Every structure is written in structure tokens, then in C-alpha cells.
C-alpha positions as CSV (number, residue, x, y, z in Angstrom):
1,M,42.5,-110.7,3.9
2,T,45.1,-109.9,1.4
3,T,43.4,-112.0,-1.2
4,I,40.1,-110.0,-0.8
5,I,41.9,-106.7,-1.2
6,D,43.7,-107.8,-4.2
7,S,40.5,-109.0,-5.8
8,L,38.7,-105.6,-5.2
9,W,41.3,-103.1,-6.2
10,W,39.4,-102.1,-9.2
11,I,36.5,-100.7,-7.1
12,L,38.5,-97.7,-5.9
13,P,39.0,-96.2,-9.4
14,V,35.3,-96.8,-10.1
15,V,34.3,-95.0,-6.9
16,F,36.7,-92.2,-7.6
17,S,35.4,-91.8,-11.1
18,I,31.8,-91.7,-9.9
19,I,32.6,-89.0,-7.4
20,F,34.8,-86.9,-9.7
21,Y,33.1,-87.7,-13.0
22,K,32.8,-84.1,-14.0
23,F,36.5,-83.6,-13.5
24,V,37.3,-86.8,-15.3
25,L,35.0,-86.0,-18.2
26,R,36.4,-82.4,-18.3
27,V,40.0,-83.8,-18.4
28,F,39.7,-86.7,-20.7
29,F,36.8,-85.6,-23.0
30,G,36.7,-81.8,-22.7
31,M,33.1,-81.8,-21.4
32,V,31.7,-78.5,-20.1
33,I,28.2,-78.1,-18.6
34,V,26.7,-74.6,-18.6
35,P,23.8,-74.2,-16.1
36,E,20.5,-72.8,-17.4
37,N,21.0,-69.5,-15.6
38,K,24.6,-69.0,-16.6
39,I,26.6,-68.4,-19.7
40,G,30.1,-69.5,-20.3
41,L,32.8,-67.0,-21.1
42,V,35.6,-68.7,-22.9
43,T,39.3,-67.9,-22.8
44,K,41.5,-69.8,-25.3
45,K,45.0,-70.3,-23.9
46,F,46.9,-71.3,-27.1
47,V,46.4,-72.3,-30.7
48,L,47.7,-75.7,-31.9
49,F,47.2,-75.2,-35.6
50,G,44.9,-73.8,-38.4
51,A,44.7,-70.2,-37.1
52,D,46.8,-67.2,-36.3
53,K,48.2,-67.6,-32.9
54,S,47.8,-63.9,-31.8
55,L,45.1,-61.2,-32.1
56,P,45.5,-58.2,-34.4
57,D,46.9,-55.1,-32.9
58,G,44.5,-53.2,-30.8
59,R,42.1,-56.0,-30.4
60,I,41.3,-57.9,-27.1
61,I,38.5,-60.2,-28.2
62,A,39.1,-63.1,-30.6
63,T,36.5,-63.7,-33.3
64,K,38.5,-66.2,-35.4
65,G,39.8,-68.6,-32.9
66,E,42.8,-66.6,-31.9
67,A,44.2,-67.1,-28.4
68,G,42.6,-64.9,-25.8
69,Y,39.1,-63.8,-24.8
70,Q,36.7,-65.3,-27.2
71,A,33.8,-63.4,-28.7
72,R,31.7,-66.5,-28.7
73,T,30.0,-67.4,-25.4
74,L,28.6,-70.8,-24.3
75,A,24.8,-70.8,-23.8
76,P,23.3,-73.1,-21.2
77,G,24.0,-76.7,-22.3
78,L,26.6,-79.5,-22.7
79,Y,29.8,-79.0,-24.6
80,W,32.7,-81.4,-25.6
81,M,36.3,-81.1,-26.6
82,M,36.7,-78.0,-24.5
83,W,40.0,-79.4,-23.2
84,I,41.0,-78.1,-19.8
85,W,44.5,-77.5,-20.9
86,Q,43.5,-75.3,-23.9
87,Y,40.3,-73.6,-22.7
88,S,39.1,-72.0,-19.5
89,V,35.4,-71.3,-19.1
90,D,34.0,-68.8,-16.6
91,M,30.4,-69.1,-15.6
92,T,28.6,-65.8,-15.2
93,S,25.0,-64.8,-14.7
94,F,22.7,-63.4,-17.2
95,T,22.5,-59.6,-17.4
96,I,19.1,-58.6,-16.0
97,I,17.7,-55.1,-16.6
98,P,14.9,-54.5,-14.0
99,E,11.6,-52.8,-14.8
100,G,11.9,-49.0,-15.1
101,Q,15.6,-49.1,-15.9
102,I,17.8,-49.4,-19.0
103,G,21.3,-50.8,-19.6
104,L,23.9,-48.5,-21.1
105,V,26.6,-50.4,-22.9
106,L,30.3,-49.7,-22.9
107,S,32.3,-51.8,-25.4
108,R,35.9,-52.6,-24.6
109,D,36.8,-53.6,-28.2
110,G,35.9,-52.5,-31.7
111,K,36.8,-49.8,-34.1
112,E,37.9,-46.4,-33.1
113,I,35.1,-43.8,-32.7
114,P,35.6,-41.0,-35.4
115,T,37.2,-37.9,-34.2
116,G,34.7,-35.3,-32.9
117,R,32.2,-37.9,-31.8
118,I,31.8,-39.3,-28.3
119,L,29.4,-42.2,-28.9
120,A,29.7,-45.4,-30.9
121,R,27.0,-46.0,-33.5
122,R,24.5,-48.9,-33.4
123,V,25.3,-52.1,-35.3
124,D,23.4,-55.3,-35.6
125,S,24.4,-57.5,-32.7
126,D,21.2,-59.0,-31.2
127,N,21.1,-56.4,-28.4
128,F,24.8,-56.9,-27.8
129,Q,24.3,-60.6,-27.2
130,D,26.3,-61.6,-30.3
131,A,29.7,-60.2,-29.7
132,T,31.1,-61.7,-33.0
133,S,28.5,-59.9,-35.1
134,F,29.1,-56.7,-33.2
135,L,32.8,-56.8,-34.0
136,N,32.5,-58.1,-37.5
137,N,29.8,-55.5,-38.4
138,G,32.1,-52.7,-37.4
139,G,31.1,-52.1,-33.9
140,Q,33.0,-49.3,-32.2
141,K,34.7,-49.3,-28.8
142,G,33.5,-47.0,-26.1
143,R,30.1,-45.8,-25.1
144,Q,27.3,-46.9,-27.4
145,T,24.3,-45.0,-28.6
146,A,22.2,-48.1,-28.4
147,F,21.1,-49.5,-25.0
148,I,19.2,-52.5,-23.8
149,T,15.8,-52.3,-22.1
150,T,14.0,-54.3,-19.4
151,G,14.8,-58.1,-19.8
152,S,17.5,-60.8,-19.4
153,Y,20.5,-60.9,-21.8
154,R,23.5,-63.2,-22.5
155,I,26.1,-60.5,-22.5
156,N,29.8,-61.2,-23.0
157,T,31.1,-59.2,-20.2
158,F,34.7,-59.7,-21.5
159,L,33.6,-57.3,-24.3
160,F,30.7,-55.3,-22.9
161,E,30.2,-53.4,-19.6
162,I,26.6,-52.7,-18.7
163,V,25.7,-49.7,-16.6
164,I,22.1,-49.8,-15.3
165,V,20.4,-46.4,-15.0
166,E,16.8,-45.2,-14.3
167,Q,14.4,-44.2,-16.9
168,I,13.9,-40.5,-17.4
169,K,10.6,-39.4,-15.9
170,I,9.2,-36.0,-16.6
171,F,6.5,-35.0,-14.1
172,E,3.2,-33.3,-14.6
173,N,3.2,-29.6,-15.4
174,M,6.9,-30.0,-16.2
175,I,8.9,-30.0,-19.4
176,G,12.2,-31.5,-20.3
177,I,14.8,-29.2,-21.9
178,V,17.1,-31.3,-24.0
179,T,20.9,-30.9,-24.5
180,A,22.5,-33.3,-26.9
181,L,26.1,-34.3,-26.1
182,D,26.9,-35.6,-29.6
183,G,26.1,-34.6,-33.1
184,E,27.0,-31.9,-35.6
185,P,28.1,-28.5,-34.4
186,I,25.4,-25.9,-34.0
187,P,25.2,-23.6,-37.1
188,Q,27.0,-20.2,-36.7
189,G,24.7,-17.5,-35.4
190,Q,22.4,-19.9,-33.6
191,I,22.3,-20.8,-29.9
192,A,20.4,-24.1,-30.4
193,G,20.4,-26.9,-32.9
194,K,17.8,-27.3,-35.7
195,N,14.6,-29.1,-35.4
196,I,14.9,-32.8,-36.1
197,D,11.9,-35.2,-36.4
198,G,11.7,-39.0,-36.3
199,H,13.8,-39.7,-33.2
200,N,10.9,-40.6,-30.9
201,N,11.6,-37.9,-28.3
202,Y,15.4,-38.5,-28.5
203,Q,14.9,-42.2,-27.5
204,D,16.4,-43.2,-30.9
205,L,19.7,-41.4,-30.6
206,D,21.0,-43.0,-33.9
207,A,18.0,-41.6,-35.8
208,F,18.7,-38.2,-34.4
209,L,22.4,-38.4,-35.4
210,D,21.7,-39.9,-38.8
211,K,19.4,-37.0,-39.6
212,G,22.0,-34.4,-38.8
213,G,21.1,-33.5,-35.3
214,N,23.3,-30.9,-33.6
215,R,25.0,-31.2,-30.3
216,G,24.1,-28.7,-27.7
217,L,20.8,-27.1,-26.7
218,Q,17.8,-28.4,-28.6
219,P,14.8,-26.3,-29.6
220,Q,12.4,-29.2,-28.9
221,V,11.2,-30.0,-25.4
222,M,9.8,-33.2,-23.9
223,L,6.4,-33.3,-22.1
224,A,5.4,-35.3,-19.1
225,G,6.0,-39.0,-19.3
226,S,8.6,-41.8,-19.0
227,Y,11.3,-42.1,-21.6
228,Y,14.2,-44.5,-22.5
229,I,16.9,-41.9,-22.8
230,N,20.6,-42.6,-23.2
231,S,22.0,-40.2,-20.6
232,W,25.5,-40.5,-22.2
233,G,24.1,-38.8,-25.3
234,I,21.1,-36.8,-24.0
235,Q,20.8,-34.7,-20.9
236,I,17.3,-33.6,-19.6
237,E,16.7,-30.6,-17.4
238,Q,13.2,-30.4,-16.0
239,N,11.5,-27.0,-15.7
240,P,7.9,-25.9,-14.9
241,M,5.7,-25.2,-17.8
242,T,5.3,-21.5,-18.6
243,D,2.0,-20.2,-17.1
244,V,0.1,-17.2,-18.5
245,P,-2.4,-16.3,-15.8
246,I,-5.9,-14.9,-16.4
247,G,-5.8,-11.2,-17.1
248,Y,-2.4,-11.4,-18.8
249,V,-1.1,-12.2,-22.3
250,G,2.3,-13.7,-23.0
251,V,4.6,-12.0,-25.5
252,V,7.1,-14.5,-26.9
253,I,10.6,-13.4,-27.6
254,S,12.4,-16.1,-29.7
255,Y,16.2,-16.3,-29.7
256,I,16.3,-18.9,-32.4
257,G,15.0,-19.4,-35.9
258,E,15.3,-17.5,-39.2
259,D,15.5,-13.8,-39.3
260,G,11.9,-12.7,-39.9
261,K,10.4,-9.8,-41.7
262,D,9.0,-7.0,-39.6
263,V,5.2,-7.1,-39.8
264,T,4.5,-3.7,-38.1
265,G,5.3,-1.5,-41.2
266,D,7.2,1.7,-41.3
267,T,5.3,3.5,-38.5
268,F,6.8,1.4,-35.7
269,K,10.5,2.0,-35.5
270,H,11.4,0.5,-32.1
271,G,12.2,-3.1,-33.0
272,N,11.2,-6.0,-35.3
273,I,8.0,-7.8,-34.6
274,V,7.9,-11.1,-36.6
275,S,5.7,-14.0,-37.3
276,K,5.5,-17.1,-35.0
277,G,8.6,-19.4,-35.3
278,Q,11.0,-16.6,-36.4
279,R,13.6,-14.9,-34.4
280,G,12.4,-11.8,-32.6
281,V,9.2,-10.7,-30.9
282,W,6.2,-12.7,-32.1
283,M,3.3,-10.7,-33.3
284,E,0.7,-13.0,-31.8
285,P,0.8,-13.1,-28.0
286,F,-0.2,-16.2,-26.0
287,G,-3.5,-16.0,-24.1
288,P,-4.0,-17.4,-20.6
289,G,-2.9,-21.0,-20.2
290,K,0.2,-23.2,-19.9
291,Y,2.8,-23.6,-22.6
292,A,5.8,-25.8,-23.1
293,L,8.4,-23.2,-23.8
294,N,12.1,-23.7,-23.8
295,K,13.4,-21.0,-21.4
296,Y,16.8,-21.1,-23.1
297,T,15.5,-20.5,-26.6
298,T,12.4,-18.4,-25.9
299,K,11.4,-15.8,-23.3
300,L,7.8,-15.1,-22.4
301,E,7.0,-11.6,-21.0
302,S,3.7,-11.5,-19.2
303,V,1.8,-8.3,-19.9
304,P,-1.2,-7.5,-17.8
305,T,-4.3,-6.6,-19.9
306,T,-6.4,-5.6,-16.9
307,N,-6.2,-2.1,-15.3
308,L,-2.8,-1.9,-13.6
309,V,-2.3,0.3,-10.5
310,L,1.1,1.8,-9.8
311,N,1.7,3.5,-6.5
312,W,4.3,6.2,-5.9
313,A,4.1,5.7,-2.1
314,N,6.6,4.4,0.4
315,A,4.2,2.3,2.4
316,R,2.1,0.8,-0.4
317,S,2.9,-1.7,-3.2
318,E,0.7,-3.8,-5.4
319,S,1.0,-7.6,-5.7
320,H,2.4,-7.4,-9.2
321,D,5.5,-5.7,-7.7
322,L,6.0,-3.5,-10.7
323,D,5.9,-0.5,-8.3
324,K,8.2,-2.0,-5.6
325,N,10.9,0.5,-6.5
326,L,8.6,3.5,-6.7
327,S,8.5,5.9,-3.7
328,T,6.7,9.0,-2.5
329,I,7.4,12.0,-4.8
330,T,9.3,14.9,-3.1
331,V,8.6,18.2,-4.7
332,R,9.5,21.8,-4.0
333,S,7.0,24.7,-4.2
334,K,7.5,28.1,-5.6
335,D,7.9,29.6,-2.1
336,G,10.7,27.1,-1.4
337,F,9.0,24.6,0.8
338,P,9.7,20.9,0.1
339,F,6.7,18.5,0.6
340,N,5.8,15.0,-0.2
341,L,2.8,13.6,-2.2
342,D,1.6,10.1,-3.0
343,V,0.4,9.4,-6.5
344,S,-1.4,6.4,-8.1
345,Q,-1.4,5.9,-11.8
346,I,-3.8,3.4,-13.5
347,I,-2.7,2.1,-16.9
348,H,-4.0,-0.4,-19.4
349,V,-2.1,-2.2,-22.1
350,P,-4.3,-3.6,-24.9
351,A,-3.6,-7.2,-25.8
352,N,-2.9,-6.5,-29.4
353,E,-0.5,-3.7,-28.4
354,A,1.5,-5.8,-25.9
355,P,4.1,-7.0,-28.4
356,K,4.9,-3.4,-29.3
357,V,5.4,-2.5,-25.7
358,I,7.7,-5.4,-25.2
359,A,9.5,-4.7,-28.5
360,R,10.1,-1.2,-27.4
361,F,11.0,-1.7,-23.7
362,G,11.8,-5.4,-23.3
363,S,9.6,-5.8,-20.2
364,M,6.9,-4.1,-18.1
365,T,9.5,-3.3,-15.5
366,N,11.4,-1.3,-18.0
367,L,8.2,0.5,-19.1
368,V,7.7,1.6,-15.5
369,S,11.3,2.7,-14.9
370,Q,12.0,4.3,-18.2
371,V,8.7,6.0,-18.9
372,L,6.2,6.2,-16.1
373,E,8.6,7.0,-13.2
374,P,10.3,10.0,-14.9
375,T,7.2,11.2,-16.6
376,I,5.0,11.3,-13.5
377,G,7.8,12.4,-11.1
378,N,8.9,15.3,-13.3
379,Y,5.4,16.4,-14.1
380,F,4.5,16.9,-10.4
381,R,7.9,18.5,-9.7
382,N,7.4,21.0,-12.5
383,S,3.8,21.6,-11.4
384,A,4.8,22.3,-7.8
385,Q,7.4,24.9,-8.8
386,D,4.7,27.0,-10.4
387,S,2.7,27.2,-7.2
388,D,3.0,27.8,-3.5
389,V,2.1,25.0,-1.1
390,I,-1.2,26.5,0.0
391,S,-2.4,26.9,-3.6
392,F,-1.2,23.4,-4.5
393,L,-3.3,22.0,-1.7
394,S,-6.4,24.1,-2.6
395,T,-6.3,23.3,-6.3
396,R,-5.7,19.6,-5.9
397,K,-8.7,18.6,-8.0
398,E,-7.6,20.8,-11.0
399,R,-4.0,19.6,-10.8
400,Q,-5.1,15.9,-10.8
401,E,-7.2,16.5,-13.9
402,S,-4.3,18.3,-15.6
403,A,-1.9,15.5,-14.7
404,K,-4.3,12.9,-16.1
405,N,-4.5,14.7,-19.5
406,H,-0.7,15.2,-19.7
407,I,0.2,11.7,-18.8
408,K,-2.4,10.2,-21.1
409,A,-0.9,12.2,-24.0
410,V,2.6,10.9,-23.2
411,L,1.6,7.2,-22.8
412,D,-0.4,7.2,-26.0
413,E,2.9,7.5,-27.8
414,Y,4.1,4.3,-26.1
415,N,1.0,2.2,-27.0
416,V,-0.2,2.4,-23.4
417,N,-3.6,3.7,-22.2
418,A,-3.6,6.0,-19.2
419,V,-6.9,5.3,-17.4
420,D,-6.6,7.7,-14.5
421,T,-4.1,9.7,-12.4
422,L,-4.9,10.1,-8.7
423,I,-3.2,12.3,-6.2
424,G,-3.1,10.7,-2.8
425,D,-1.8,12.1,0.5
426,I,-0.1,15.4,0.4
427,V,2.3,16.1,3.3
428,P,3.4,19.7,3.6
429,P,6.4,20.7,5.9
430,D,5.7,20.5,9.6
431,S,6.5,24.1,10.2
432,L,4.0,25.2,7.5
433,M,1.4,22.8,8.7
434,K,1.7,24.3,12.2
435,T,1.2,27.8,10.8
436,L,-1.8,26.6,8.7
437,T,-3.2,24.8,11.7
438,D,-2.8,27.7,14.0
439,R,-4.4,30.0,11.4
440,K,-7.3,27.6,11.0
441,I,-7.8,27.3,14.7
442,A,-7.8,31.1,15.0
443,E,-10.4,31.4,12.3
444,E,-12.5,28.7,13.9
445,E,-12.1,30.4,17.3
446,Q,-13.1,33.7,15.7
447,K,-16.2,32.1,14.3
448,T,-16.9,30.6,17.7
449,Y,-16.5,33.9,19.5
450,Q,-18.8,35.6,16.9
451,T,-21.4,32.9,17.5
452,Q,-21.0,33.3,21.3
453,R,-21.3,37.1,21.0
454,M,-24.5,36.7,19.0
455,A,-25.7,34.2,21.5
456,Q,-24.9,36.7,24.4
457,E,-26.6,39.5,22.5
458,Q,-29.7,37.4,22.1
459,R,-29.5,36.3,25.7
460,Q,-29.2,40.0,26.7
461,G,-32.2,40.8,24.6
462,V,-34.1,38.1,26.3
463,E,-33.0,39.1,29.7
464,K,-33.8,42.8,28.9
465,E,-37.3,41.9,27.8
466,T,-37.7,39.6,30.8
467,A,-36.5,42.4,33.1
468,I,-38.9,44.9,31.4
469,A,-41.7,42.4,31.8
470,D,-40.7,41.7,35.4
471,M,-40.6,45.5,36.2
472,Q,-43.8,46.3,34.5
473,K,-45.6,45.8,37.8
474,E,-43.2,48.2,39.5
475,I,-43.6,50.7,36.7
476,V,-47.4,50.6,37.0
477,K,-47.1,50.9,40.8
478,A,-44.7,53.8,40.4
479,S,-47.2,55.5,37.9
480,Q,-50.0,55.0,40.4
481,S,-47.8,56.4,43.2
482,V,-47.0,59.4,41.0
483,E,-50.7,60.0,40.4
484,I,-51.5,59.5,44.1
485,A,-48.7,61.9,45.0
486,Q,-50.0,64.4,42.4
487,R,-53.5,64.2,43.9
488,T,-52.1,64.5,47.4
489,A,-50.1,67.5,46.3
490,D,-53.2,69.0,44.8
491,A,-55.1,68.4,48.0
492,T,-52.3,69.9,50.0
493,V,-52.2,72.9,47.7
494,K,-55.9,73.4,48.1
495,K,-55.6,73.1,51.8
496,A,-52.7,75.5,51.8
497,E,-54.6,77.9,49.7
498,G,-57.5,77.8,52.2
499,D,-55.2,78.3,55.1
500,A,-53.5,81.1,53.3
501,T,-56.9,82.8,52.6
502,S,-57.8,82.5,56.3
503,L,-54.5,83.8,57.4
504,K,-54.7,86.7,55.0
505,L,-58.0,87.7,56.5
506,N,-56.5,87.8,59.9
507,V,-53.1,89.0,59.2
508,N,-52.2,90.0,55.7
509,A,-48.6,89.4,56.2
510,E,-49.1,86.0,57.9
511,A,-51.6,85.0,55.3
512,E,-49.3,86.0,52.5
513,A,-46.5,84.1,54.2
514,T,-48.6,81.0,54.7
515,K,-49.7,81.1,51.1
516,M,-46.2,81.4,49.9
517,R,-45.1,78.5,52.2
518,A,-48.0,76.3,51.0
519,N,-47.3,77.0,47.4
520,A,-43.7,76.3,48.0
521,E,-44.3,73.1,49.8
522,A,-46.9,72.0,47.2
523,E,-44.5,72.6,44.4
524,A,-41.7,70.9,46.3
525,T,-43.9,67.9,47.0
526,K,-45.0,67.8,43.3
527,A,-41.4,68.1,42.2
528,R,-40.3,65.4,44.6
529,A,-43.1,63.0,43.5
530,G,-42.3,63.6,39.9
531,A,-38.6,63.2,40.5
532,Q,-39.3,60.0,42.5
533,A,-41.5,58.6,39.7
534,E,-38.9,59.6,37.1
535,A,-36.2,58.0,39.3
536,T,-38.1,54.8,39.6
537,K,-38.7,54.7,35.9
538,L,-35.1,55.5,35.2
539,N,-33.9,52.8,37.7
540,A,-36.1,50.2,36.0
541,S,-34.8,51.1,32.6
542,A,-31.3,51.2,33.9
543,E,-31.7,47.7,35.4
544,A,-33.1,46.5,32.0
545,E,-30.2,48.0,30.1
546,K,-27.8,46.5,32.7
547,I,-25.3,49.2,33.4
548,S,-25.3,51.5,30.3
549,K,-28.1,53.9,31.5
550,T,-27.3,54.1,35.2
551,G,-25.2,57.2,34.9
552,L,-27.7,59.0,32.7
553,A,-30.5,58.2,35.1
554,E,-28.5,59.5,38.0
555,A,-27.6,62.6,36.2
556,E,-31.2,63.2,35.3
557,K,-32.3,62.5,38.9
558,I,-29.8,65.0,40.2
559,M,-30.8,67.5,37.6
560,A,-34.4,67.1,38.5
561,I,-33.8,67.4,42.2
562,G,-31.7,70.5,41.6
563,K,-34.3,72.0,39.3
564,S,-37.0,71.4,41.8
565,T,-34.9,72.8,44.6
566,A,-34.1,75.8,42.4
567,E,-37.8,76.3,41.6
568,A,-38.7,75.9,45.3
569,Y,-36.0,78.5,46.2
570,Q,-37.3,80.8,43.5
571,L,-40.9,80.6,44.8
572,Q,-39.7,81.2,48.4
573,V,-37.7,84.2,47.3
574,S,-40.7,85.6,45.4
575,A,-42.9,85.0,48.4
576,M,-40.6,86.2,51.2
577,G,-38.4,88.6,49.5
578,G,-34.7,88.4,49.0
579,D,-33.6,89.6,52.4
580,N,-36.2,87.8,54.4
581,F,-35.5,84.5,52.5
582,T,-31.8,84.9,53.3
583,K,-32.6,85.4,56.9
584,Y,-34.9,82.5,56.8
585,K,-32.3,80.1,55.3
586,I,-29.7,81.3,57.8
587,T,-32.0,80.7,60.6
588,E,-33.0,77.2,59.1
589,E,-29.4,76.2,58.9
590,I,-28.8,77.3,62.5
591,G,-31.9,75.4,63.5
592,K,-30.6,72.2,61.8
593,G,-27.5,72.6,64.0
594,N,-29.8,73.0,67.1
595,I,-28.1,76.3,67.9
596,K,-30.4,78.7,69.9
597,V,-30.0,82.2,68.5
598,I,-33.3,83.6,70.0
599,P,-33.5,83.2,73.8
600,D,-36.6,81.8,75.4
601,V,-37.3,85.3,76.9
602,L,-37.1,88.2,74.5
603,I,-35.9,91.4,76.2
604,T,-36.3,94.4,74.0
605,G,-35.3,97.9,74.6
606,G,-37.5,100.8,74.1
607,N,-35.3,102.8,71.9
608,G,-37.2,102.1,68.7
609,S,-40.8,102.4,67.9
610,D,-40.7,99.0,66.1
611,G,-39.6,96.9,69.0
612,G,-42.9,95.2,69.6
613,I,-43.3,94.3,65.9
614,S,-39.8,92.9,65.8
615,G,-40.6,90.7,68.8
616,L,-43.8,89.5,67.1
617,L,-41.9,88.6,63.9
618,G,-39.3,86.8,66.0
619,M,-41.9,84.7,67.6
620,K,-43.5,83.9,64.3
621,M,-40.2,82.8,62.8
622,M,-39.7,80.6,65.8
623,E,-43.0,78.9,65.2
624,M,-42.2,78.4,61.5
625,M,-38.8,76.9,62.4
626,D,-40.4,74.6,64.9
627,S,-43.1,73.6,62.4
628,D,-40.5,73.0,59.6
629,S,-38.4,70.9,62.0
630,N,-41.4,68.8,62.9
631,K,-42.2,68.2,59.3
632,K,-38.6,67.0,58.6
633,K,-38.8,64.7,61.5
């Protein structure tokens, strides 16, 4: 057993060498194997001979074999004589820049960046893969202007630090406003740098700096797209494109550029209007569309070229919002009443006059607040002071036309066309409105009453005619009755006359008395018939005339009856004699009272010779009284 072990002792070193061959080769032959996806970063521990043993002051990377971090890296492969006691090799992966990203480079070694600059300039170094060339060609330490794009790189990470950032993407309808962090100072009196060409939208930062680009705000803007931008040297702010809508023009106010010559001549004295590209208000406005304007170097004022309505009303405002601060105008009349009125003003700014308006006022809002608001407000206040409220309301049309002419003359001086001036709602004080309302109601009621009165009069006329028509039958009947009564009276008279003649033949006194009585009764009958007919006629007329004729008819009736009675009395007196008529009437009145004055048996004395005749007359009077009483019944 011992003999076998002794004869095979050499196998152990062979097995050990096979297992640890890389270590053995590394120790005895200085062999280094760099994998295909790695690079070797070399650190030299010491220098034996033939080179300076230490690096120059301020350097950390050795380019000439000095001890320390070596600029030269080991690419994938096999290397010898890299003795383990003199060199250490660190394996590191390739630097990979993904799609859509870039690698910003920070150098830890190199020359100092000049004072006033913040970025190190580009040098030839094979995209920072050749550290030796970078340092030997004057590469500067710090942040580099150059960067590496998508790909794989053998970067010496002892010297370079790679910061991966996203590409700059500017979206549709957006622009990129550029601010450079390095470059020459902006010229005095300017707020942005000068225009520089040939830098490929700031992607070649070295070209921008070589051509004298200024740090700070840049006049140029970047349009939609993807860009390789070194964010250590260029900052991008995205903003929407400037939109000039239809019905508007855009007046450009430039804050940069050379001082231009005024192109308006001597007649316009309210600011300079210059040519495009110069500092000031540009003479040529932009039409409807989208424009890539730098909002920090230019300002675009939109000016409406269509008719623009401005409302002086608390409850109404247009979509353009230029009248959002306008309110109902409060005025005071000559008679001391305050009242409110709404006004609408229609204006138009010609496209070619828009730059003058902006040069004069700066914006449309200023035009409204500085010209339109005081002009219109003061006009109506002054106009109201010359009139009372009622007159102001009644002459609204004339005042609207006068206001239109006045405001047009004022706005013509400001290069603005006044299209029309409209007076809207006028709100007088409540107390005055109540008075006016009451007055109007009274006037309307008066008209109503007048109409009603006329209607009543017409109705009365109709009713009168109707009543007359309705009573025509009665009138005819009454006329016939009068005629019948007249005939009857005539017949009675004739009969009475015959009776009187007969009585006269027998007894003259009795005949004469009968004749007188017949005549009296005939006249009385005639008078009564006439009075009755007249009364009927008067009553019909009184009914047609409603109430107005009643008194007159009654008076006439009474007069007629009295007249007929008087005539009857006169006839009786003529026929009977005054004394006899007096006795007769006394006897009649006694008879009406049913008082017996003459006894049934008349006893007369014989003292007078006329006793028999007196008895006869007494009996005759009794018969006449009885006859008259029977007639009355």
C-alpha cells in the first residue's frame, strides 16, 4: 500500500493543476481571460521600472503606465503577463443604451473646464470608449456636451459615469421653448439669445457653442418630434401652439430683435409699428391658423374682426368675456330720479387696423376699459341729466340714434368702427313706475268708462226705440179711444141739447138748467177724454224716456185736469149764476158726505108768496143731486 502511494504522488499536483488551472496560469504566467460580454478594468499596483511611479497632480487615471487606474481597458480576449501581484483586473459589463434613450457622460478626470462654462467640450475619443485618447486630446473633467446614443459601448467606468435619460419628445400641437444652460452671455438690452443655425435643433450642442450661442432663453422653438437633447445643457419647456381662431387676427408683439423703424408715418403717434422680425408691434397681423410662437419672446394679441357685441348689463355677458366687467349703467335724470338702463354696443375692428389698436391700447380688454366703458357710460349719464325720466323713456329711439352718432365719432379716432348702439331695458324707480302705472291705469279706465257710457247710450237709444215700437199699439189704441170718446161726447152733447130743448119747452128754467148741465157734462167728458188721451201719450213717452219726462207729464196732466175743471166750473157758473152755483156746490159737497139737509117732508109756512116755488126748486135740486150721485156711482 505504501509502495502504491509513493509511486502515484505526482498525480495530486496534476489534478490540482487541472482544477485550478486558471489560478495557476494567472499566478505563474499572468494570464487574464476577458469574457465576450465583459471588459477588463485594470488597476496597476506598482511600477518596477521604466516609468514614473506616480500620477501627475490632479489626475486619477494613468495613461502612461503609472500606478493606479489605467485608462486602457481589456477588451474580450486572452491576455498574458498581467501578473496578479502587479495588476488587478475587474470585469464589468458593457454599457448599453436602450432604444429611445441617451447616455449623458460625466468624466472624473481631465482638464479643468474654463471659468464661466458648465460643460466640457467634445474631443475625439470613439464615443468615450478610448479613455486614453480622451485624456490625451484634452478632454475635460465634468459633464460633457457630447453623449452616446442607443447601442453597446466599452466604457471605462473608472473614468466615465454614464447617466441614462429619455429622449425629448415634443407632442403634436405643442412646441418646445428652449433655454440653454451654457454659452455666451445674452447681449445687453435683450431678453433672449441670438439666432444660431447649424446645431440640428440643439442636438449638436458643441456646434451651438462653437457658433457663439448664448446661454439663457432662445428665440428659436422646436416643433413636434423626438430629439437627442443633452438635458445638462438644454432645457425644453413644452407649450401649446398659438392658435388664431377664425374671425380673428393675431397681432404680434415682439420683445426681441433689432429696433425697427416705425412704418405708420407721422400721423400715428401712439407707438411704433415695425416690420416682421423687429422689436415692437408687427405691421402684418397673422390670419387664422396655428403658429409656433415663443411666448417668452413674443406675445400675440387676438383681435376679433367680426362684429363684436359688448353688453352693459348685469345679467348678460358674451362668450369673448370682454364685457365681463361691464355692468348696467345707473344714471340720474334732471328731476333727480336715479334709474338703470342696459346698453349694447356693436363694434368692428378692421384687420389692417388691428396693429394700431394694439399699439395704442396693448389689448382689446384695455380698449374696452379705457375707451368704450367711460365713453358710453358718460354719454348716457350726461344725456339723462338733460331730461326727466318720462321724456327719456318716450324719446328712446331718438336718444339711441344720437348715441350711435356720438360714439361712432369717438371710436373713429381710435381706428375702431362703431356699428350700432342699442338701448336695452330701462328700469325707472319703483315709486315713479307706480305713479306712471296708476296714471296709465286711470287713463285706460277713463277710456273704458267712456266706451261703456257710449255703449249705455246706444243701448238706451235701442231700448227707447224698442219701447216706442212696443207702445205704438197702445198709442194707436189711445188715439182710437180719444176719437171714440170724442164721438161719444158729441153724441152726448147732441142728446143733451135735445133734452134741453124739450125741457125748455116745458119749463124754461128747467130746460135752461138741463142745457147748461148737458153742456157742462159734455165739456167735462171731452176734457176728461182729451186729458186721458194726453196722459196715455205722455205716459208712453215718459216710459220711453225712462224717468226724465215723468214729472213733466204729471204736471201737464194736473194742468189739463185743473184747466178742464176750471172750464167746467166756468160753464156751470155761466149757466146757473154765481149764487145758484155756490148753493149747488155746497149742496153737492153735503151730498157727498151723505148729510140730509132737506127733510123727506117739506113743511113750509105761508108767510111768503114764494113758498110753493121754493118747495118746487128744492125738490128739483134733490132730483139733480140724486142724478149726479147715481152718475158718480
